[in-house]
C-alpha positions as YAML, in Angstrom:
chain: A
units: angstrom
residues:
- id: 1
  name: ILE
  ca: [440.24, 217.78, 67.37]
- id: 2
  name: GLY
  ca: [443.25, 218.43, 69.40]
- id: 3
  name: GLU
  ca: [446.06, 221.12, 69.20]
- id: 4
  name: LYS
  ca: [448.35, 218.59, 66.99]
- id: 5
  name: VAL
  ca: [446.73, 220.17, 63.74]
- id: 6
  name: GLN
  ca: [448.51, 221.29, 61.29]
- id: 7
  name: ASP
  ca: [448.42, 225.72, 60.84]
- id: 8
  name: ARG
  ca: [445.77, 225.04, 57.92]
- id: 9
  name: THR
  ca: [443.96, 221.84, 58.09]
- id: 10
  name: LYS
  ca: [440.33, 220.75, 56.29]
- id: 11
  name: ILE
  ca: [438.09, 218.25, 56.97]
- id: 12
  name: LEU
  ca: [435.34, 217.08, 55.15]
- id: 13
  name: ILE
  ca: [432.65, 215.35, 57.16]
- id: 14
  name: SER
  ca: [429.84, 213.25, 54.99]
- id: 15
  name: SER
  ca: [427.51, 210.94, 56.44]
- id: 16
  name: GLY
  ca: [423.80, 209.93, 56.08]
- id: 17
  name: ALA
  ca: [421.38, 210.59, 59.33]
- id: 18
  name: SER
  ca: [423.62, 211.43, 62.32]
- id: 19
  name: ASP
  ca: [424.51, 212.42, 65.36]
- id: 20
  name: ILE
  ca: [427.70, 214.37, 65.06]
- id: 21
  name: THR
  ca: [429.72, 215.97, 67.83]
- id: 22
  name: LEU
  ca: [433.61, 218.34, 67.51]
- id: 23
  name: ARG
  ca: [435.50, 219.31, 70.16]
- id: 24
  name: VAL
  ca: [437.70, 222.01, 69.29]
- id: 25
  name: PRO
  ca: [440.28, 223.63, 71.08]
- id: 26
  name: LYS
  ca: [439.56, 227.13, 72.21]
- id: 27
  name: SER
  ca: [443.06, 228.58, 70.79]
- id: 28
  name: VAL
  ca: [442.15, 226.86, 67.46]
- id: 29
  name: GLY
  ca: [440.70, 229.31, 64.79]
- id: 30
  name: LEU
  ca: [437.31, 227.01, 63.38]
- id: 31
  name: GLN
  ca: [435.16, 227.79, 60.31]
- id: 32
  name: VAL
  ca: [432.15, 225.32, 59.17]
- id: 33
  name: ASN
  ca: [429.99, 225.08, 55.99]
- id: 34
  name: LEU
  ca: [427.43, 223.86, 55.61]
- id: 35
  name: SER
  ca: [425.51, 221.75, 52.98]
- id: 36
  name: SER
  ca: [423.28, 219.74, 54.96]
- id: 37
  name: PRO
  ca: [419.49, 221.57, 54.69]
- id: 38
  name: PHE
  ca: [417.20, 219.32, 56.69]
- id: 39
  name: SER
  ca: [420.54, 219.33, 59.60]
- id: 40
  name: SER
  ca: [419.85, 220.85, 63.09]
- id: 41
  name: HIS
  ca: [422.91, 221.97, 64.34]
- id: 42
  name: ASP
  ca: [424.14, 224.08, 67.56]
- id: 43
  name: PHE
  ca: [426.67, 227.05, 67.14]
- id: 44
  name: SER
  ca: [426.49, 228.82, 69.84]
- id: 45
  name: ASN
  ca: [429.86, 229.80, 70.02]
- id: 46
  name: LEU
  ca: [430.22, 230.46, 66.36]
- id: 47
  name: LYS
  ca: [429.69, 234.07, 64.68]
- id: 48
  name: GLU
  ca: [427.10, 232.99, 61.18]
- id: 49
  name: VAL
  ca: [429.08, 234.63, 57.93]
- id: 50
  name: ASP
  ca: [426.69, 234.03, 55.66]
- id: 51
  name: SER
  ca: [423.71, 231.22, 55.12]
- id: 52
  name: ARG
  ca: [425.94, 228.32, 55.81]
- id: 53
  name: LYS
  ca: [429.62, 229.45, 57.12]
- id: 54
  name: TYR
  ca: [429.95, 229.85, 60.88]
- id: 55
  name: GLN
  ca: [433.30, 230.88, 62.05]
- id: 56
  name: SER
  ca: [435.18, 231.15, 65.50]
- id: 57
  name: ASP
  ca: [436.07, 234.80, 66.82]
- id: 58
  name: ASN
  ca: [439.85, 233.94, 66.57]
- id: 59
  name: PHE
  ca: [439.54, 232.41, 62.82]
- id: 60
  name: ASN
  ca: [441.48, 235.27, 60.92]
- id: 61
  name: SER
  ca: [443.61, 236.14, 63.90]
- id: 62
  name: ALA
  ca: [444.59, 232.02, 64.88]
- id: 63
  name: PHE
  ca: [448.16, 230.37, 64.39]
- id: 64
  name: LYS
  ca: [446.22, 226.84, 63.50]
- id: 65
  name: GLN
  ca: [443.29, 227.34, 61.44]
- id: 66
  name: ILE
  ca: [440.42, 224.32, 61.11]
- id: 67
  name: SER
  ca: [437.94, 224.27, 57.98]
- id: 68
  name: VAL
  ca: [435.37, 221.92, 58.06]
- id: 69
  name: GLN
  ca: [432.81, 221.25, 55.19]
- id: 70
  name: VAL
  ca: [429.79, 218.91, 56.20]
- id: 71
  name: ASP
  ca: [427.47, 217.00, 54.17]
- id: 72
  name: ALA
  ca: [424.63, 215.36, 55.77]
- id: 73
  name: GLY
  ca: [421.79, 214.04, 55.59]
- id: 74
  name: ALA
  ca: [419.05, 214.88, 58.34]
- id: 75
  name: SER
  ca: [421.73, 215.36, 61.41]
- id: 76
  name: SER
  ca: [422.10, 216.88, 64.50]
- id: 77
  name: ILE
  ca: [425.57, 218.85, 64.15]
- id: 78
  name: LYS
  ca: [427.27, 220.32, 67.64]
- id: 79
  name: VAL
  ca: [430.96, 222.19, 68.34]
- id: 80
  name: PHE
  ca: [432.13, 222.94, 71.64]
- id: 81
  name: PRO
  ca: [435.21, 224.26, 72.41]
- id: 82
  name: PHE
  ca: [437.75, 223.08, 75.09]
- id: 83
  name: GLN
  ca: [440.31, 224.56, 76.90]
- id: 84
  name: GLU
  ca: [443.54, 222.63, 76.68]
- id: 85
  name: SER
  ca: [445.32, 222.87, 79.74]
- id: 86
  name: LYS
  ca: [441.57, 221.45, 81.61]
- id: 87
  name: ILE
  ca: [441.61, 218.69, 79.74]
- id: 88
  name: ARG
  ca: [442.36, 215.71, 82.52]
- id: 89
  name: TYR
  ca: [443.04, 211.50, 81.46]
- id: 90
  name: LEU
  ca: [441.87, 209.61, 83.62]
- id: 91
  name: ARG
  ca: [443.30, 206.01, 84.09]
- id: 92
  name: ILE
  ca: [440.59, 203.29, 85.29]
- id: 93
  name: ALA
  ca: [441.75, 200.64, 87.01]
...
């Protein structure tokens, strides 16, 4: 998920058993809502708001916000922030 998202973006992820990884710019506020009771998750960079809702520290103050609804079977879900200026594109010959 990149910088070019709209100011308020909603994403629905619906899947069966899967391995889901989201990379989100640090400047974008992120909220993740889980309706996946059998999924493991790594949201170490997000605060737990309630039993199935997680938010980044800047969610309420960020100019751009992404709200992700995850409805998945037995899945592994990870969220990693990245610093936009540190992303490098390599040309492979």
